[in-house]
PDB file as gemmi writes it, atoms N, CA and C in Angstrom:
CRYST1    1.000    1.000    1.000  90.00  90.00  90.00 P 1                      
ATOM      1  N   MET A   1       6.526 -59.065   7.262  1.00  0.00           N  
ATOM      2  CA  MET A   1       7.586 -58.576   8.123  1.00  0.00           C  
ATOM      3  C   MET A   1       7.605 -57.054   8.024  1.00  0.00           C  
ATOM      4  N   THR A   2       7.675 -56.404   9.153  1.00  0.00           N  
ATOM      5  CA  THR A   2       7.705 -54.943   9.160  1.00  0.00           C  
ATOM      6  C   THR A   2       9.065 -54.456   8.700  1.00  0.00           C  
ATOM      7  N   THR A   3       9.084 -53.207   8.306  1.00  0.00           N  
ATOM      8  CA  THR A   3      10.341 -52.617   7.835  1.00  0.00           C  
ATOM      9  C   THR A   3      11.402 -52.645   8.930  1.00  0.00           C  
ATOM     10  N   ALA A   4      11.005 -52.315  10.160  1.00  0.00           N  
ATOM     11  CA  ALA A   4      11.978 -52.300  11.265  1.00  0.00           C  
ATOM     12  C   ALA A   4      12.557 -53.680  11.523  1.00  0.00           C  
ATOM     13  N   SER A   5      11.712 -54.710  11.522  1.00  0.00           N  
ATOM     14  CA  SER A   5      12.226 -56.058  11.776  1.00  0.00           C  
ATOM     15  C   SER A   5      13.069 -56.553  10.603  1.00  0.00           C  
ATOM     16  N   HIS A   6      12.696 -56.149   9.394  1.00  0.00           N  
ATOM     17  CA  HIS A   6      13.490 -56.521   8.227  1.00  0.00           C  
ATOM     18  C   HIS A   6      14.877 -55.891   8.333  1.00  0.00           C  
ATOM     19  N   GLN A   7      14.943 -54.599   8.701  1.00  0.00           N  
ATOM     20  CA  GLN A   7      16.226 -53.921   8.836  1.00  0.00           C  
ATOM     21  C   GLN A   7      17.073 -54.577   9.923  1.00  0.00           C  
ATOM     22  N   MET A   8      16.424 -55.027  11.012  1.00  0.00           N  
ATOM     23  CA  MET A   8      17.151 -55.694  12.081  1.00  0.00           C  
ATOM     24  C   MET A   8      17.743 -57.008  11.566  1.00  0.00           C  
ATOM     25  N   CYS A   9      16.982 -57.744  10.770  1.00  0.00           N  
ATOM     26  CA  CYS A   9      17.479 -59.002  10.196  1.00  0.00           C  
ATOM     27  C   CYS A   9      18.665 -58.742   9.270  1.00  0.00           C  
ATOM     28  N   VAL A  10      18.575 -57.703   8.464  1.00  0.00           N  
ATOM     29  CA  VAL A  10      19.661 -57.368   7.541  1.00  0.00           C  
ATOM     30  C   VAL A  10      20.914 -57.000   8.325  1.00  0.00           C  
ATOM     31  N   ARG A  11      20.770 -56.178   9.377  1.00  0.00           N  
ATOM     32  CA  ARG A  11      21.921 -55.803  10.202  1.00  0.00           C  
ATOM     33  C   ARG A  11      22.548 -57.037  10.848  1.00  0.00           C  
ATOM     34  N   HIS A  12      21.701 -57.957  11.333  1.00  0.00           N  
ATOM     35  CA  HIS A  12      22.209 -59.175  11.960  1.00  0.00           C  
ATOM     36  C   HIS A  12      22.983 -60.021  10.946  1.00  0.00           C  
ATOM     37  N   ALA A  13      22.429 -60.174   9.751  1.00  0.00           N  
ATOM     38  CA  ALA A  13      23.105 -60.951   8.703  1.00  0.00           C  
ATOM     39  C   ALA A  13      24.449 -60.319   8.349  1.00  0.00           C  
ATOM     40  N   LYS A  14      24.489 -58.983   8.261  1.00  0.00           N  
ATOM     41  CA  LYS A  14      25.745 -58.298   7.947  1.00  0.00           C  
ATOM     42  C   LYS A  14      26.765 -58.486   9.061  1.00  0.00           C  
ATOM     43  N   SER A  15      26.314 -58.466  10.315  1.00  0.00           N  
ATOM     44  CA  SER A  15      27.265 -58.637  11.416  1.00  0.00           C  
ATOM     45  C   SER A  15      27.841 -60.047  11.422  1.00  0.00           C  
ATOM     46  N   ILE A  16      27.027 -61.042  11.092  1.00  0.00           N  
ATOM     47  CA  ILE A  16      27.524 -62.420  10.998  1.00  0.00           C  
ATOM     48  C   ILE A  16      28.531 -62.523   9.860  1.00  0.00           C  
ATOM     49  N   TYR A  17      28.196 -61.932   8.710  1.00  0.00           N  
ATOM     50  CA  TYR A  17      29.103 -61.938   7.561  1.00  0.00           C  
ATOM     51  C   TYR A  17      30.427 -61.282   7.934  1.00  0.00           C  
ATOM     52  N   ASN A  18      30.370 -60.114   8.567  1.00  0.00           N  
ATOM     53  CA  ASN A  18      31.594 -59.407   8.945  1.00  0.00           C  
ATOM     54  C   ASN A  18      32.435 -60.209   9.922  1.00  0.00           C  
ATOM     55  N   ALA A  19      31.801 -60.884  10.858  1.00  0.00           N  
ATOM     56  CA  ALA A  19      32.546 -61.701  11.826  1.00  0.00           C  
ATOM     57  C   ALA A  19      33.264 -62.836  11.114  1.00  0.00           C  
ATOM     58  N   ARG A  20      32.606 -63.443  10.123  1.00  0.00           N  
ATOM     59  CA  ARG A  20      33.221 -64.565   9.420  1.00  0.00           C  
ATOM     60  C   ARG A  20      34.321 -64.093   8.485  1.00  0.00           C  
ATOM     61  N   VAL A  21      34.047 -63.071   7.690  1.00  0.00           N  
ATOM     62  CA  VAL A  21      34.990 -62.661   6.663  1.00  0.00           C  
ATOM     63  C   VAL A  21      36.109 -61.805   7.218  1.00  0.00           C  
ATOM     64  N   LYS A  22      35.795 -60.886   8.109  1.00  0.00           N  
ATOM     65  CA  LYS A  22      36.807 -59.945   8.578  1.00  0.00           C  
ATOM     66  C   LYS A  22      37.406 -60.326   9.920  1.00  0.00           C  
ATOM     67  N   GLY A  23      36.882 -61.351  10.564  1.00  0.00           N  
ATOM     68  CA  GLY A  23      37.317 -61.598  11.920  1.00  0.00           C  
ATOM     69  C   GLY A  23      37.818 -62.989  12.187  1.00  0.00           C  
ATOM     70  N   THR A  24      37.006 -63.763  12.838  1.00  0.00           N  
ATOM     71  CA  THR A  24      37.421 -65.019  13.435  1.00  0.00           C  
ATOM     72  C   THR A  24      37.955 -66.041  12.430  1.00  0.00           C  
ATOM     73  N   VAL A  25      37.216 -66.321  11.382  1.00  0.00           N  
ATOM     74  CA  VAL A  25      37.621 -67.370  10.442  1.00  0.00           C  
ATOM     75  C   VAL A  25      38.961 -67.048   9.768  1.00  0.00           C  
ATOM     76  N   PRO A  26      39.169 -65.831   9.250  1.00  0.00           N  
ATOM     77  CA  PRO A  26      40.484 -65.524   8.677  1.00  0.00           C  
ATOM     78  C   PRO A  26      41.612 -65.600   9.709  1.00  0.00           C  
ATOM     79  N   ARG A  27      41.343 -65.156  10.921  1.00  0.00           N  
ATOM     80  CA  ARG A  27      42.375 -65.198  11.957  1.00  0.00           C  
ATOM     81  C   ARG A  27      42.774 -66.640  12.247  1.00  0.00           C  
ATOM     82  N   ILE A  28      41.796 -67.519  12.361  1.00  0.00           N  
ATOM     83  CA  ILE A  28      42.080 -68.934  12.617  1.00  0.00           C  
ATOM     84  C   ILE A  28      42.891 -69.533  11.466  1.00  0.00           C  
ATOM     85  N   ALA A  29      42.541 -69.170  10.227  1.00  0.00           N  
ATOM     86  CA  ALA A  29      43.271 -69.685   9.066  1.00  0.00           C  
ATOM     87  C   ALA A  29      44.721 -69.208   9.072  1.00  0.00           C  
ATOM     88  N   ARG A  30      44.920 -67.915   9.386  1.00  0.00           N  
ATOM     89  CA  ARG A  30      46.296 -67.388   9.440  1.00  0.00           C  
ATOM     90  C   ARG A  30      47.101 -68.070  10.540  1.00  0.00           C  
ATOM     91  N   GLU A  31      46.472 -68.279  11.687  1.00  0.00           N  
ATOM     92  CA  GLU A  31      47.166 -68.957  12.786  1.00  0.00           C  
ATOM     93  C   GLU A  31      47.516 -70.399  12.411  1.00  0.00           C  
ATOM     94  N   ALA A  32      46.609 -71.069  11.698  1.00  0.00           N  
ATOM     95  CA  ALA A  32      46.865 -72.454  11.281  1.00  0.00           C  
ATOM     96  C   ALA A  32      48.076 -72.514  10.347  1.00  0.00           C  
ATOM     97  N   VAL A  33      48.171 -71.567   9.415  1.00  0.00           N  
ATOM     98  CA  VAL A  33      49.324 -71.531   8.504  1.00  0.00           C  
ATOM     99  C   VAL A  33      50.606 -71.255   9.287  1.00  0.00           C  
ATOM    100  N   GLY A  34      50.549 -70.286  10.186  1.00  0.00           N  
ATOM    101  CA  GLY A  34      51.732 -69.965  10.997  1.00  0.00           C  
ATOM    102  C   GLY A  34      52.210 -71.161  11.800  1.00  0.00           C  
ATOM    103  N   ASN A  35      51.276 -71.871  12.418  1.00  0.00           N  
ATOM    104  CA  ASN A  35      51.638 -73.059  13.205  1.00  0.00           C  
ATOM    105  C   ASN A  35      52.168 -74.173  12.315  1.00  0.00           C  
ATOM    106  N   ALA A  36      51.544 -74.363  11.151  1.00  0.00           N  
ATOM    107  CA  ALA A  36      51.995 -75.416  10.232  1.00  0.00           C  
ATOM    108  C   ALA A  36      53.416 -75.138   9.745  1.00  0.00           C  
ATOM    109  N   ILE A  37      53.726 -73.872   9.479  1.00  0.00           N  
ATOM    110  CA  ILE A  37      55.092 -73.512   9.073  1.00  0.00           C  
ATOM    111  C   ILE A  37      56.052 -73.745  10.239  1.00  0.00           C  
ATOM    112  N   LYS A  38      55.649 -73.290  11.412  1.00  0.00           N  
ATOM    113  CA  LYS A  38      56.488 -73.411  12.613  1.00  0.00           C  
ATOM    114  C   LYS A  38      56.850 -74.868  12.904  1.00  0.00           C  
ATOM    115  N   TYR A  39      55.877 -75.785  12.740  1.00  0.00           N  
ATOM    116  CA  TYR A  39      56.102 -77.196  13.068  1.00  0.00           C  
ATOM    117  C   TYR A  39      56.467 -78.056  11.860  1.00  0.00           C  
ATOM    118  N   GLY A  40      56.765 -77.418  10.720  1.00  0.00           N  
ATOM    119  CA  GLY A  40      57.256 -78.130   9.553  1.00  0.00           C  
ATOM    120  C   GLY A  40      56.219 -78.883   8.740  1.00  0.00           C  
ATOM    121  N   LYS A  41      54.955 -78.634   8.977  1.00  0.00           N  
ATOM    122  CA  LYS A  41      53.893 -79.308   8.217  1.00  0.00           C  
ATOM    123  C   LYS A  41      53.617 -78.602   6.890  1.00  0.00           C  
ATOM    124  N   LEU A  42      54.039 -77.338   6.807  1.00  0.00           N  
ATOM    125  CA  LEU A  42      53.856 -76.537   5.603  1.00  0.00           C  
ATOM    126  C   LEU A  42      55.160 -75.794   5.358  1.00  0.00           C  
ATOM    127  N   VAL A  43      55.595 -75.761   4.112  1.00  0.00           N  
ATOM    128  CA  VAL A  43      56.855 -75.107   3.767  1.00  0.00           C  
ATOM    129  C   VAL A  43      56.562 -73.983   2.785  1.00  0.00           C  
ATOM    130  N   ARG A  44      57.129 -72.813   3.059  1.00  0.00           N  
ATOM    131  CA  ARG A  44      56.961 -71.690   2.131  1.00  0.00           C  
ATOM    132  C   ARG A  44      57.553 -72.064   0.783  1.00  0.00           C  
ATOM    133  N   GLU A  45      56.835 -71.706  -0.261  1.00  0.00           N  
ATOM    134  CA  GLU A  45      57.297 -71.967  -1.622  1.00  0.00           C  
ATOM    135  C   GLU A  45      57.539 -70.637  -2.323  1.00  0.00           C  
ATOM    136  N   PRO A  46      58.210 -70.646  -3.479  1.00  0.00           N  
ATOM    137  CA  PRO A  46      58.408 -69.399  -4.234  1.00  0.00           C  
ATOM    138  C   PRO A  46      57.068 -68.846  -4.724  1.00  0.00           C  
ATOM    139  N   CYS A  47      57.060 -67.562  -5.033  1.00  0.00           N  
ATOM    140  CA  CYS A  47      55.865 -66.899  -5.564  1.00  0.00           C  
ATOM    141  C   CYS A  47      55.395 -67.611  -6.827  1.00  0.00           C  
ATOM    142  N   GLU A  48      54.106 -67.891  -6.905  1.00  0.00           N  
ATOM    143  CA  GLU A  48      53.528 -68.566  -8.078  1.00  0.00           C  
ATOM    144  C   GLU A  48      53.653 -67.717  -9.342  1.00  0.00           C  
ATOM    145  N   GLU A  49      53.750 -66.411  -9.183  1.00  0.00           N  
ATOM    146  CA  GLU A  49      53.758 -65.510 -10.341  1.00  0.00           C  
ATOM    147  C   GLU A  49      55.163 -65.233 -10.874  1.00  0.00           C  
ATOM    148  N   CYS A  50      56.116 -64.968  -9.955  1.00  0.00           N  
ATOM    149  CA  CYS A  50      57.438 -64.525 -10.410  1.00  0.00           C  
ATOM    150  C   CYS A  50      58.587 -65.411  -9.929  1.00  0.00           C  
ATOM    151  N   GLY A  51      58.312 -66.335  -9.021  1.00  0.00           N  
ATOM    152  CA  GLY A  51      59.353 -67.223  -8.530  1.00  0.00           C  
ATOM    153  C   GLY A  51      60.213 -66.644  -7.424  1.00  0.00           C  
ATOM    154  N   LYS A  52      59.912 -65.429  -7.000  1.00  0.00           N  
ATOM    155  CA  LYS A  52      60.675 -64.784  -5.934  1.00  0.00           C  
ATOM    156  C   LYS A  52      60.532 -65.581  -4.639  1.00  0.00           C  
ATOM    157  N   VAL A  53      61.621 -65.679  -3.869  1.00  0.00           N  
ATOM    158  CA  VAL A  53      61.555 -66.447  -2.623  1.00  0.00           C  
ATOM    159  C   VAL A  53      61.527 -65.553  -1.387  1.00  0.00           C  
ATOM    160  N   GLU A  54      61.887 -64.275  -1.539  1.00  0.00           N  
ATOM    161  CA  GLU A  54      61.825 -63.348  -0.412  1.00  0.00           C  
ATOM    162  C   GLU A  54      60.402 -62.789  -0.313  1.00  0.00           C  
ATOM    163  N   THR A  55      60.019 -62.410   0.841  1.00  0.00           N  
ATOM    164  CA  THR A  55      58.719 -61.782   1.138  1.00  0.00           C  
ATOM    165  C   THR A  55      57.517 -62.569   0.599  1.00  0.00           C  
ATOM    166  N   VAL A  56      57.602 -63.896   0.638  1.00  0.00           N  
ATOM    167  CA  VAL A  56      56.498 -64.731   0.154  1.00  0.00           C  
ATOM    168  C   VAL A  56      55.459 -64.866   1.267  1.00  0.00           C  
ATOM    169  N   GLU A  57      54.194 -64.702   0.880  1.00  0.00           N  
ATOM    170  CA  GLU A  57      53.085 -64.759   1.828  1.00  0.00           C  
ATOM    171  C   GLU A  57      52.093 -65.824   1.390  1.00  0.00           C  
ATOM    172  N   ALA A  58      51.379 -66.373   2.360  1.00  0.00           N  
ATOM    173  CA  ALA A  58      50.327 -67.350   2.072  1.00  0.00           C  
ATOM    174  C   ALA A  58      49.036 -66.606   1.772  1.00  0.00           C  
ATOM    175  N   HIS A  59      48.398 -66.957   0.668  1.00  0.00           N  
ATOM    176  CA  HIS A  59      47.110 -66.354   0.314  1.00  0.00           C  
ATOM    177  C   HIS A  59      46.027 -67.424   0.368  1.00  0.00           C  
ATOM    178  N   HIS A  60      44.954 -67.136   1.082  1.00  0.00           N  
ATOM    179  CA  HIS A  60      43.812 -68.051   1.175  1.00  0.00           C  
ATOM    180  C   HIS A  60      42.746 -67.644   0.166  1.00  0.00           C  
ATOM    181  N   ASP A  61      42.412 -68.540  -0.753  1.00  0.00           N  
ATOM    182  CA  ASP A  61      41.255 -68.302  -1.613  1.00  0.00           C  
ATOM    183  C   ASP A  61      39.984 -68.644  -0.855  1.00  0.00           C  
ATOM    184  N   ASP A  62      40.097 -69.561   0.110  1.00  0.00           N  
ATOM    185  CA  ASP A  62      38.946 -69.989   0.909  1.00  0.00           C  
ATOM    186  C   ASP A  62      39.418 -70.199   2.345  1.00  0.00           C  
ATOM    187  N   TYR A  63      38.947 -69.352   3.249  1.00  0.00           N  
ATOM    188  CA  TYR A  63      39.373 -69.458   4.652  1.00  0.00           C  
ATOM    189  C   TYR A  63      38.871 -70.725   5.321  1.00  0.00           C  
ATOM    190  N   GLU A  64      37.884 -71.378   4.739  1.00  0.00           N  
ATOM    191  CA  GLU A  64      37.376 -72.626   5.306  1.00  0.00           C  
ATOM    192  C   GLU A  64      38.372 -73.776   5.104  1.00  0.00           C  
ATOM    193  N   LYS A  65      39.358 -73.557   4.227  1.00  0.00           N  
ATOM    194  CA  LYS A  65      40.426 -74.543   3.982  1.00  0.00           C  
ATOM    195  C   LYS A  65      41.746 -73.885   4.390  1.00  0.00           C  
ATOM    196  N   PRO A  66      42.035 -73.851   5.692  1.00  0.00           N  
ATOM    197  CA  PRO A  66      43.142 -73.033   6.190  1.00  0.00           C  
ATOM    198  C   PRO A  66      44.532 -73.404   5.679  1.00  0.00           C  
ATOM    199  N   LEU A  67      44.778 -74.638   5.318  1.00  0.00           N  
ATOM    200  CA  LEU A  67      46.117 -75.007   4.852  1.00  0.00           C  
ATOM    201  C   LEU A  67      46.206 -75.108   3.330  1.00  0.00           C  
ATOM    202  N   ASP A  68      45.124 -74.760   2.649  1.00  0.00           N  
ATOM    203  CA  ASP A  68      45.110 -74.715   1.190  1.00  0.00           C  
ATOM    204  C   ASP A  68      45.423 -73.274   0.790  1.00  0.00           C  
ATOM    205  N   VAL A  69      46.705 -73.002   0.558  1.00  0.00           N  
ATOM    206  CA  VAL A  69      47.138 -71.626   0.297  1.00  0.00           C  
ATOM    207  C   VAL A  69      47.885 -71.537  -1.021  1.00  0.00           C  
ATOM    208  N   ARG A  70      47.932 -70.320  -1.544  1.00  0.00           N  
ATOM    209  CA  ARG A  70      48.755 -69.993  -2.704  1.00  0.00           C  
ATOM    210  C   ARG A  70      49.893 -69.137  -2.188  1.00  0.00           C  
ATOM    211  N   TRP A  71      51.076 -69.361  -2.694  1.00  0.00           N  
ATOM    212  CA  TRP A  71      52.239 -68.599  -2.250  1.00  0.00           C  
ATOM    213  C   TRP A  71      52.493 -67.466  -3.232  1.00  0.00           C  
ATOM    214  N   LEU A  72      52.426 -66.239  -2.711  1.00  0.00           N  
ATOM    215  CA  LEU A  72      52.626 -65.052  -3.538  1.00  0.00           C  
ATOM    216  C   LEU A  72      53.584 -64.102  -2.824  1.00  0.00           C  
ATOM    217  N   CYS A  73      54.470 -63.459  -3.593  1.00  0.00           N  
ATOM    218  CA  CYS A  73      55.320 -62.431  -2.986  1.00  0.00           C  
ATOM    219  C   CYS A  73      54.413 -61.265  -2.584  1.00  0.00           C  
ATOM    220  N   LYS A  74      54.925 -60.396  -1.751  1.00  0.00           N  
ATOM    221  CA  LYS A  74      54.113 -59.282  -1.254  1.00  0.00           C  
ATOM    222  C   LYS A  74      53.520 -58.473  -2.407  1.00  0.00           C  
ATOM    223  N   HIS A  75      54.316 -58.225  -3.444  1.00  0.00           N  
ATOM    224  CA  HIS A  75      53.860 -57.439  -4.597  1.00  0.00           C  
ATOM    225  C   HIS A  75      52.672 -58.122  -5.296  1.00  0.00           C  
ATOM    226  N   HIS A  76      52.824 -59.401  -5.625  1.00  0.00           N  
ATOM    227  CA  HIS A  76      51.749 -60.103  -6.336  1.00  0.00           C  
ATOM    228  C   HIS A  76      50.540 -60.358  -5.435  1.00  0.00           C  
ATOM    229  N   HIS A  77      50.764 -60.508  -4.132  1.00  0.00           N  
ATOM    230  CA  HIS A  77      49.647 -60.666  -3.199  1.00  0.00           C  
ATOM    231  C   HIS A  77      48.804 -59.387  -3.197  1.00  0.00           C  
ATOM    232  N   ASN A  78      49.475 -58.233  -3.134  1.00  0.00           N  
ATOM    233  CA  ASN A  78      48.750 -56.961  -3.184  1.00  0.00           C  
ATOM    234  C   ASN A  78      48.030 -56.782  -4.520  1.00  0.00           C  
ATOM    235  N   LEU A  79      48.683 -57.143  -5.617  1.00  0.00           N  
ATOM    236  CA  LEU A  79      48.036 -57.048  -6.934  1.00  0.00           C  
ATOM    237  C   LEU A  79      46.794 -57.934  -7.002  1.00  0.00           C  
ATOM    238  N   HIS A  80      46.888 -59.129  -6.450  1.00  0.00           N  
ATOM    239  CA  HIS A  80      45.749 -60.051  -6.463  1.00  0.00           C  
ATOM    240  C   HIS A  80      44.562 -59.440  -5.712  1.00  0.00           C  
ATOM    241  N   HIS A  81      44.817 -58.898  -4.522  1.00  0.00           N  
ATOM    242  CA  HIS A  81      43.729 -58.307  -3.746  1.00  0.00           C  
ATOM    243  C   HIS A  81      43.161 -57.072  -4.441  1.00  0.00           C  
ATOM    244  N   TRP A  82      44.004 -56.301  -5.097  1.00  0.00           N  
ATOM    245  CA  TRP A  82      43.537 -55.141  -5.850  1.00  0.00           C  
ATOM    246  C   TRP A  82      42.611 -55.586  -6.982  1.00  0.00           C  
ATOM    247  N   ALA A  83      43.007 -56.640  -7.699  1.00  0.00           N  
ATOM    248  CA  ALA A  83      42.193 -57.145  -8.812  1.00  0.00           C  
ATOM    249  C   ALA A  83      40.850 -57.679  -8.313  1.00  0.00           C  
ATOM    250  N   VAL A  84      40.857 -58.379  -7.179  1.00  0.00           N  
ATOM    251  CA  VAL A  84      39.608 -58.903  -6.605  1.00  0.00           C  
ATOM    252  C   VAL A  84      38.699 -57.746  -6.210  1.00  0.00           C  
ATOM    253  N   LYS A  85      39.281 -56.717  -5.596  1.00  0.00           N  
ATOM    254  CA  LYS A  85      38.500 -55.551  -5.180  1.00  0.00           C  
ATOM    255  C   LYS A  85      37.881 -54.861  -6.394  1.00  0.00           C  
ATOM    256  N   LYS A  86      38.647 -54.681  -7.457  1.00  0.00           N  
ATOM    257  CA  LYS A  86      38.140 -54.051  -8.677  1.00  0.00           C  
ATOM    258  C   LYS A  86      37.020 -54.880  -9.296  1.00  0.00           C  
ATOM    259  N   ALA A  87      37.168 -56.208  -9.293  1.00  0.00           N  
ATOM    260  CA  ALA A  87      36.135 -57.082  -9.860  1.00  0.00           C  
ATOM    261  C   ALA A  87      34.845 -56.970  -9.047  1.00  0.00           C  
ATOM    262  N   ARG A  88      34.956 -56.911  -7.718  1.00  0.00           N  
ATOM    263  CA  ARG A  88      33.766 -56.749  -6.877  1.00  0.00           C  
ATOM    264  C   ARG A  88      33.084 -55.417  -7.150  1.00  0.00           C  
ATOM    265  N   GLN A  89      33.894 -54.359  -7.273  1.00  0.00           N  
ATOM    266  CA  GLN A  89      33.323 -53.043  -7.543  1.00  0.00           C  
ATOM    267  C   GLN A  89      32.609 -53.033  -8.890  1.00  0.00           C  
ATOM    268  N   ALA A  90      33.207 -53.675  -9.889  1.00  0.00           N  
ATOM    269  CA  ALA A  90      32.585 -53.730 -11.210  1.00  0.00           C  
ATOM    270  C   ALA A  90      31.281 -54.516 -11.158  1.00  0.00           C  
ATOM    271  N   ALA A  91      31.272 -55.619 -10.417  1.00  0.00           N  
ATOM    272  CA  ALA A  91      30.059 -56.428 -10.297  1.00  0.00           C  
ATOM    273  C   ALA A  91      28.966 -55.652  -9.576  1.00  0.00           C  
ATOM    274  N   THR A  92      29.339 -54.900  -8.541  1.00  0.00           N  
ATOM    275  CA  THR A  92      28.368 -54.096  -7.802  1.00  0.00           C  
ATOM    276  C   THR A  92      27.796 -53.005  -8.692  1.00  0.00           C  
ATOM    277  N   THR A  93      28.653 -52.340  -9.450  1.00  0.00           N  
ATOM    278  CA  THR A  93      28.208 -51.291 -10.361  1.00  0.00           C  
ATOM    279  C   THR A  93      27.296 -51.870 -11.433  1.00  0.00           C  
ATOM    280  N   GLU A  94      27.682 -53.020 -11.964  1.00  0.00           N  
ATOM    281  CA  GLU A  94      26.893 -53.680 -13.000  1.00  0.00           C  
ATOM    282  C   GLU A  94      25.510 -54.058 -12.485  1.00  0.00           C  
ATOM    283  N   SER A  95      25.434 -54.632 -11.277  1.00  0.00           N  
ATOM    284  CA  SER A  95      24.134 -55.036 -10.736  1.00  0.00           C  
ATOM    285  C   SER A  95      23.278 -53.807 -10.417  1.00  0.00           C  
ATOM    286  N   SER A  96      23.909 -52.701 -10.020  1.00  0.00           N  
ATOM    287  CA  SER A  96      23.165 -51.462  -9.765  1.00  0.00           C  
ATOM    288  C   SER A  96      22.571 -50.932 -11.062  1.00  0.00           C  
ATOM    289  N   GLU A  97      23.341 -51.002 -12.140  1.00  0.00           N  
ATOM    290  CA  GLU A  97      22.858 -50.529 -13.433  1.00  0.00           C  
ATOM    291  C   GLU A  97      21.703 -51.387 -13.920  1.00  0.00           C  
ATOM    292  N   VAL A  98      21.772 -52.693 -13.696  1.00  0.00           N  
ATOM    293  CA  VAL A  98      20.698 -53.594 -14.116  1.00  0.00           C  
ATOM    294  C   VAL A  98      19.422 -53.244 -13.355  1.00  0.00           C  
ATOM    295  N   ARG A  99      19.545 -52.989 -12.044  1.00  0.00           N  
ATOM    296  CA  ARG A  99      18.364 -52.624 -11.247  1.00  0.00           C  
ATOM    297  C   ARG A  99      17.765 -51.323 -11.736  1.00  0.00           C  
ATOM    298  N   LEU A 100      18.636 -50.343 -12.076  1.00  0.00           N  
ATOM    299  CA  LEU A 100      18.120 -49.069 -12.564  1.00  0.00           C  
ATOM    300  C   LEU A 100      17.400 -49.232 -13.892  1.00  0.00           C  
ATOM    301  N   LYS A 101      17.937 -50.062 -14.776  1.00  0.00           N  
ATOM    302  CA  LYS A 101      17.309 -50.284 -16.081  1.00  0.00           C  
ATOM    303  C   LYS A 101      15.987 -51.017 -15.951  1.00  0.00           C  
ATOM    304  N   SER A 102      15.882 -51.919 -14.975  1.00  0.00           N  
ATOM    305  CA  SER A 102      14.666 -52.696 -14.834  1.00  0.00           C  
ATOM    306  C   SER A 102      13.562 -51.948 -14.091  1.00  0.00           C  
ATOM    307  N   THR A 103      13.892 -50.797 -13.481  1.00  0.00           N  
ATOM    308  CA  THR A 103      12.886 -49.997 -12.789  1.00  0.00           C  
ATOM    309  C   THR A 103      12.042 -49.283 -13.828  1.00  0.00           C  
ATOM    310  N   PRO A 104      10.705 -49.409 -13.760  1.00  0.00           N  
ATOM    311  CA  PRO A 104       9.860 -48.764 -14.763  1.00  0.00           C  
ATOM    312  C   PRO A 104       9.968 -47.239 -14.675  1.00  0.00           C  
ATOM    313  N   SER A 105       9.964 -46.605 -15.838  1.00  0.00           N  
ATOM    314  CA  SER A 105      10.024 -45.145 -15.885  1.00  0.00           C  
ATOM    315  C   SER A 105       8.661 -44.568 -15.613  1.00  0.00           C  
ATOM    316  N   SER A 106       8.655 -43.392 -15.011  1.00  0.00           N  
ATOM    317  CA  SER A 106       7.367 -42.741 -14.732  1.00  0.00           C  
ATOM    318  C   SER A 106       6.968 -41.863 -15.862  1.00  0.00           C  
TER     319      SER A 106                                                      
END                                                                             
């Protein structure tokens, strides 16, 4: 495979990933939760972390399971996403360091 065609494949894979993660699938999951609450199929529960009942939001660990949600207050929902982001950054940094160490020195 040529470099140009490889880069095109990588761009295509990234666009599919972005559409799934940042676009359509999360939107459908959020709409499903909203409709389930509206029609009484799903009931908001207190925050799993602090028990607060105001400003409780549905959190999806897996957008492929739209009604499988965790109930978190706005504060704990933001903390959860911050922790996930930090873990991803640490994993990315760690894998970069491993690649650098495994590259032979000249």
